[in-house]
C-alpha positions in Angstrom: 72.7 120.0 136.7 73.4 116.9 135.1 73.2 115.7 131.6 69.9 114.0 130.4 70.5 113.4 126.7 74.2 112.1 125.6 72.6 111.8 121.9 73.6 114.9 119.1 70.6 117.2 119.2 68.5 118.6 116.1 66.8 121.9 117.8 66.7 123.1 121.7 63.1 125.2 122.3 62.4 125.2 118.6 66.3 126.8 117.8 68.1 124.7 115.2 71.4 123.6 117.3 73.2 121.7 114.8 73.6 122.4 110.8 73.6 119.8 107.8 77.0 119.2 108.1 76.6 118.4 112.1 78.3 121.5 113.3 76.4 123.7 116.1 74.7 127.2 114.8 76.0 130.3 114.8 72.8 131.3 116.6 73.0 128.4 118.7 76.3 129.8 119.9 75.0 133.1 119.9 72.5 132.3 122.3 74.9 130.7 124.5 77.2 133.1 124.9 74.4 135.9 125.4 73.5 133.8 128.2 76.9 133.7 129.6 77.2 137.6 129.1 73.9 138.2 131.1 75.1 135.6 134.0 71.7 133.7 133.0 73.2 130.5 134.1 70.5 128.5 134.4 69.4 129.5 130.4 73.0 128.6 129.6 72.9 125.1 131.4 69.4 124.7 129.9 70.9 125.1 126.6 74.2 122.9 126.5 72.7 119.9 128.6 71.3 118.3 125.9 74.3 117.9 123.8 76.7 115.2 123.4 80.1 115.9 125.1 82.1 116.1 121.3 79.3 119.0 120.6 79.6 121.0 124.3 83.7 120.3 123.4 83.5 122.2 119.9 81.2 124.8 121.5 84.5 125.7 123.5 86.5 125.6 120.6 84.0 128.6 118.5 84.3 131.0 121.1 86.6 133.2 121.7 89.2 132.5 123.4 88.4 135.4 126.8 85.2 133.4 126.4 86.1 129.9 127.4 86.5 130.4 131.2 83.1 132.4 132.0 82.0 129.3 129.8 82.7 126.7 132.3 82.0 128.3 135.3 78.6 128.9 133.6 78.3 125.5 132.8 79.8 123.8 136.2 79.7 120.4 136.4 78.3 119.9 132.3 82.2 120.5 131.8 82.4 116.7 132.2 85.7 114.6 132.3 84.6 113.6 128.7 83.8 117.0 127.8 87.6 117.6 128.3 88.8 114.2 126.6 86.8 115.5 123.7 88.3 119.0 123.3 91.0 120.7 121.3 94.4 120.3 123.5 95.0 124.0 122.8 91.3 124.5 124.4 91.6 122.4 126.9 95.3 124.1 128.0 93.2 127.2 128.4 90.9 125.6 130.7 92.6 123.6 132.8 95.0 126.4 133.7 91.7 127.8 135.8 91.6 124.9 137.7 92.8 123.1 141.2 94.8 119.9 141.1 92.6 118.7 143.1 89.7 119.3 140.2 92.2 118.0 137.5 92.3 115.2 139.7 88.5 114.5 139.9 87.9 114.5 136.3 90.8 112.3 135.2 90.0 109.7 137.6 86.5 109.8 135.6 88.3 108.7 132.3 90.2 105.7 130.8 94.3 105.7 131.2 95.1 106.9 127.9 92.3 109.6 128.1 94.2 111.1 131.2 97.5 110.4 130.2 96.6 112.9 127.4 95.5 115.3 129.8 98.1 114.9 132.4 100.8 115.1 129.7 100.3 118.3 128.7 101.1 120.1 131.9 103.8 121.8 133.3 106.3 119.1 135.7 105.0 120.8 138.7 101.0 121.0 138.0 101.8 117.2 136.9 103.0 116.6 140.2 100.4 118.6 142.0 97.4 116.7 140.3 99.4 113.0 140.3 99.7 113.9 144.1 95.8 114.4 144.8 94.3 111.7 142.4 93.8 107.7 144.1 97.0 105.8 144.6 95.6 102.9 141.6 94.8 105.6 139.0 97.8 108.0 140.2 100.0 104.3 139.3 98.5 103.9 136.2 98.7 107.1 134.6 102.5 107.1 136.1 103.8 104.1 134.6 102.2 105.1 130.9 104.1 108.5 131.6 107.3 106.4 131.1 106.6 105.6 127.9 107.9 107.9 125.0 105.0 110.1 123.4 103.3 108.7 121.0 103.9 105.2 121.6 101.4 102.2 122.6 102.5 102.4 126.0 100.9 106.0 125.8 97.9 105.2 124.4 96.7 101.9 126.1 94.0 101.3 128.6 94.8 99.3 131.4 91.3 98.2 132.5 90.8 94.7 130.4 89.2 91.7 131.3 92.1 88.6 131.2 91.5 85.1 132.2 93.3 82.0 132.7 93.0 79.1 129.9 91.6 76.5 132.3 88.3 78.7 132.8 85.2 77.0 131.2 82.6 79.3 129.5 80.4 79.3 132.2 82.6 79.8 135.1 83.6 82.8 132.6 80.7 83.9 132.0 79.9 83.9 136.0 83.4 86.2 136.7 82.1 88.5 134.7 78.5 89.0 136.1 79.5 88.8 139.6 82.7 91.2 139.4 81.4 94.7 139.8 84.6 96.1 139.9 85.3 95.0 136.0 85.3 97.4 133.2 82.3 98.2 131.3 83.3 98.3 128.0 85.3 95.2 126.1 84.8 93.9 123.0 86.9 90.8 123.7 88.6 88.4 126.6 92.5 88.3 126.9 93.3 84.7 128.1 96.6 84.5 129.4 99.1 81.8 131.3 100.2 81.7 134.8 103.1 84.1 133.8 100.2 86.7 132.7 101.6 86.6 129.2 99.0 86.4 126.4 97.9 83.1 124.7 95.1 83.5 123.0 91.8 85.8 123.0 87.6 85.0 123.3 85.1 87.6 121.2 81.8 88.0 123.6 80.1 86.8 120.2 81.7 83.4 120.6 81.2 83.3 124.4 77.7 84.3 123.9 77.1 81.4 122.0 78.6 78.4 123.3 77.8 75.9 126.0 78.8 76.1 129.2 80.5 73.6 130.1 83.2 74.1 126.9 87.0 75.0 128.2 87.8 78.5 127.2 91.1 77.0 125.8 88.7 75.3 123.2 86.9 78.3 121.4 89.9 80.8 122.3 91.7 82.2 119.2 95.2 81.4 119.5 96.5 83.7 117.1 96.7 87.6 117.7 98.4 90.6 117.4 100.2 92.0 120.2 101.4 95.4 120.2 105.1 95.7 122.0 104.5 98.8 124.5 107.3 100.9 122.7 105.3 100.8 119.2 105.1 104.5 117.6 101.0 104.5 117.4 101.5 105.0 113.8 102.7 101.6 113.6 99.7 100.6 115.9 97.5 102.2 113.4 99.1 100.1 110.4 99.1 97.4 112.1 95.0 97.4 113.3 94.2 98.5 109.5 96.4 95.5 108.1 94.7 92.6 110.2 91.5 94.7 111.1 91.4 94.4 114.4 88.6 95.9 117.2 91.0 95.7 120.0 94.8 94.2 120.8 97.0 93.3 123.7 99.7 95.2 124.6 102.9 93.3 126.1 106.1 94.7 127.5 109.6 93.7 126.9 108.9 90.4 129.1 105.8 89.8 127.0 103.6 90.1 129.7 100.1 91.7 129.4 99.7 95.5 130.4 97.3 97.0 128.3 94.9 96.9 125.5 94.9 99.4 122.4 90.8 100.0 120.8 89.6 101.0 117.5 88.2 104.3 118.5 91.9 105.0 119.8 93.1 104.4 116.7 91.0 106.8 114.6 92.2 109.3 116.1 95.5 108.0 115.2 94.8 107.9 111.8 93.2 111.3 111.8 96.6 112.8 113.5 98.6 111.2 111.4 97.2 112.0 108.5 97.2 115.6 109.1 100.7 115.8 110.7 101.9 114.4 107.3 99.9 117.2 104.9 100.6 119.9 107.6 104.9 119.1 107.8 104.8 119.0 103.8 103.7 122.3 103.6 105.5 123.7 106.5 102.6 125.2 108.5 103.5 123.3 111.9 100.7 121.7 113.6 98.0 123.7 111.3 95.6 124.2 114.4 93.2 127.0 114.6 93.6 126.9 118.1 97.5 126.6 118.5 99.1 130.2 120.2 99.9 133.0 117.4 103.5 132.5 118.7 103.7 128.9 118.4 102.0 128.7 114.9 104.9 131.7 114.0 108.0 130.1 115.2 106.8 126.7 113.5 105.9 128.0 109.5 109.0 131.0 109.7 111.8 128.8 109.7 110.6 126.8 106.8 110.0 129.8 104.7 113.5 131.3 105.8 114.7 127.9 104.2 112.5 128.2 101.2 114.3 131.1 100.7 117.7 130.0 100.5 117.0 127.2 98.0 115.1 130.0 96.0 118.5 131.7 96.1 119.8 129.1 94.3 117.0 129.2 91.4 117.8 132.6 90.9 121.7 132.1 91.1 121.0 130.0 87.6 118.9 132.7 85.9 121.6 135.3 87.6 124.0 133.1 85.2 122.1 133.8 81.7 120.9 137.3 82.4 122.7 138.5 79.2 120.4 135.5 76.8 117.3 137.2 79.0 117.8 140.3 78.0 118.2 139.4 74.4 114.6 137.3 74.0 111.7 138.5 76.1 110.2 135.4 75.8 112.4 133.7 77.7 111.5 135.8 80.7 107.9 135.0 79.5 108.2 131.4 79.2 110.2 130.4 82.7 107.7 130.1 84.9 106.1 127.7 82.9 108.7 125.8 83.1 109.5 125.6 87.0 105.9 125.6 87.8 104.9 122.8 85.6 108.2 120.4 87.2 107.2 121.5 90.7 103.6 120.4 90.2 104.9 117.2 88.3 107.4 117.0 91.6 104.9 118.2 94.1 102.2 114.7 92.8 105.2 112.1 92.8 106.2 113.6 96.2 102.7 113.0 97.9 102.4 109.7 96.7 105.9 108.8 98.1 105.2 110.2 101.2 102.1 108.7 101.6 103.6 105.0 100.4 106.1 105.4 103.3 103.7 105.9 106.3 101.4 103.2 105.0 104.7 100.8 104.6 103.9 100.5 100.8 107.3 101.9 100.3 110.1 99.6 101.3 113.6 98.9 100.5 112.7 95.7 98.7 110.6 97.7 96.3 111.9 101.1 96.1 113.6 100.6 92.5 110.3 99.5 91.1 108.8 101.8 92.5 111.1 104.5 90.9 110.7 102.3 87.5 107.3 103.1 87.7 107.4 106.7 88.6 110.1 107.3 85.8 107.7 106.0 83.2 104.7 108.3 84.6 107.2 110.9 84.2 107.7 109.9 80.8 104.2 109.9 79.9 103.4 113.4 81.4 106.2 115.0 80.4 105.9 114.0 76.7 102.3 115.4 77.0 102.5 118.4 78.1 106.0 118.9 76.2 103.9 118.5 72.8 101.5 120.9 74.2 103.4 123.5 75.3 105.7 123.3 72.1 103.0 123.6 69.8 101.4 126.0 71.4 104.8 128.4 72.1 105.8 128.1 68.6 103.0 129.5 67.3 102.4 131.8 70.2 105.6 133.3 69.5 105.9 132.3 65.8 108.8 130.9 66.4 109.4 126.8 66.1 112.7 126.7 67.5 111.5 128.5 70.9 109.0 125.7 70.8 111.2 122.6 70.5 113.2 124.2 73.5 111.1 124.7 75.8 109.5 121.5 74.7 112.8 119.6 75.6 113.6 121.6 78.2 109.9 120.4 79.7 110.4 117.3 79.5 113.5 117.0 81.3 112.3 119.0 84.2 109.3 117.0 84.6 111.5 113.7 84.7 113.5 115.2 87.3 110.6 116.3 89.0 109.4 112.9 89.2 112.9 111.4 90.6 113.0 113.9 92.9 109.2 113.5 94.4 110.1 109.9 95.2 114.3 110.1 96.2 114.0 113.4 98.5 111.3 111.3 100.8 113.1 107.7 100.3 116.3 109.5 101.3 115.0 111.3 104.1 113.3 108.2 105.1 117.1 105.9 105.0 118.1 108.5 107.3 115.6 108.4 110.0 114.3 111.4 109.3 110.2 112.3 108.7 110.0 112.4 105.0 107.0 114.7 105.3 108.9 117.3 107.2 111.6 119.3 104.6 110.8 116.9 101.2 108.8 120.1 99.7 111.8 122.3 100.4 114.0 120.2 98.6 112.1 119.4 95.5 110.6 122.8 95.1 114.6 124.0 94.7 115.5 120.9 92.3 112.5 121.5 90.0 112.8 125.0 89.9 116.7 125.1 89.6 116.8 122.5 86.8 113.9 123.6 85.5 115.6 127.2 85.1 118.9 125.4 83.5 117.8 123.0 81.2 115.3 126.0 80.0 118.2 128.8 79.3 120.9 126.1 78.6 118.9 124.7 75.9 118.6 128.0 74.6 122.2 129.0 74.5 123.1 125.5 73.5 120.6 125.6 70.5 121.7 129.2 68.8 118.7 131.0 69.9 120.5 133.2 72.2 124.3 133.9 73.3 125.9 134.9 76.4 
C-alpha cells in the first residue's frame, strides 16, 4: 500500500491521532498495536497510511522494543526510506537488523547522501560492505566518499546532489538547462557558479533567476561573496556559520577548494538540536540521554561519572573530618553546612552553564576571557553579598547568635565568589586543553564549591572563637 497523504492528520476514522502537543495519542497507538497483534495488516496499514513520515517514525519509537519488528512487517512499504531517516538511531538499528543488505541498499538509494550515510555509518563493518555491494555504483561511490570523512564533520553531513553551472551562462541558458535535464536534483534553493577548475566563484538565488531577463549573464547577477565550508570542519562550527550569516545553504569544498557538496539549513536544525542536547547531557554525565539507548550503554555512560563524583565527594568529606571536634561542640554547624555547600553549588552551576554555552557559541574567546571573568566576578560579589545578608540575619535570629550569623554570612560570600570563578575557569581550562568543557566541568565545579564552602565556614567558625579544634 502506498501513502496517499504526506501531511499530519488530526483524526482517522473519527479517532484522534495527534494530541494538542502534536504527539500520537495513546488510543491511536493502541489501535495500531491491536491490529498488528491480530495479524490484521490491512487495518494497520489503513490507520498508518495517512500519517506523515515523521509520525510513522514516532510510532516505532513509542511501541515496545519487541513490537517493532512485527509492526514493520505489517506496514510493509509504508516503512519507507524517509521513515528510516526520521527515526531514532537506536530504533532504526533494531529494524535494520531484520532487513537484508539488498533491502537496506534499496532504501538508502532513495535518500539524499547525508541521510544514507547516517544509516550506513551505524552498521557493523561487515554489514556496511554487504550493503554497499548491493548499491548502484554511483550511489555507492558517493556514500564511500562521505564515509572517508570524520564523524560530525561537514563531509559527513553534506549532500552531493546540487546545481553547479559555469559563469559564462546567461539566465536564459540556465533556465533552459534546468528544464531540459531530468536527472538534476529537484530540491535546491540556490545555484552554485563555478570556474573551469570547479571552484565556487558565486551563487544565484532562485528568486534572482526568476526575476532577471534571459539575456543577462549569470556573472552579472550572481553574489560573489559566499560562505564556503571546508569538508573537514566540525558540524558545530558549520551550524554557527549558518546562524551567524543567516544561510539557507552553503557550498562544501575540499582541500583544493573544489566544490564537492552542499549543506542545507534543514540539516543544520538537526545539528543545533543534537549539539544543544549533547552539552546539557554531558554537563549532567547522563551520556546520550536517549530513552531508546540500550540499558547497558546508558549504565556505562552514567556510572563512570558517578564514580568520579564519589571520588571528589571524598575530598569534601575529608575537610569535614578535620573539623569533627568543632562540629561536636556546636550542632548548629552541622545544620548550616549543607546550606553553604548547596547555595555555592547552585551559583557555580549557573556560571558554568553560561560559560559552556558561550564557549559553544564562540562568544567566549581568548581575546575576551579576562573581561568575561571580571564580569562574572562582579556578578558573584553582588549575588554573594545579597545571599550573605539574608542568611546571616536569618541565622543570627534563628540561633540567637550574631557571631554565628556573621560567620555563615562571610563563608557564604566567599563560597559564592569562588563558585563564580570556578564556574568559568574550569570550562575555559578544559577548552584550552582541547577537551569538551561540558564533559567534566560539573564534577570539578561541585568539588570546588563543596570543599571550599565547608573549609570557609568551619575555618571561620574556629578562627572566630565560636568553637575550637
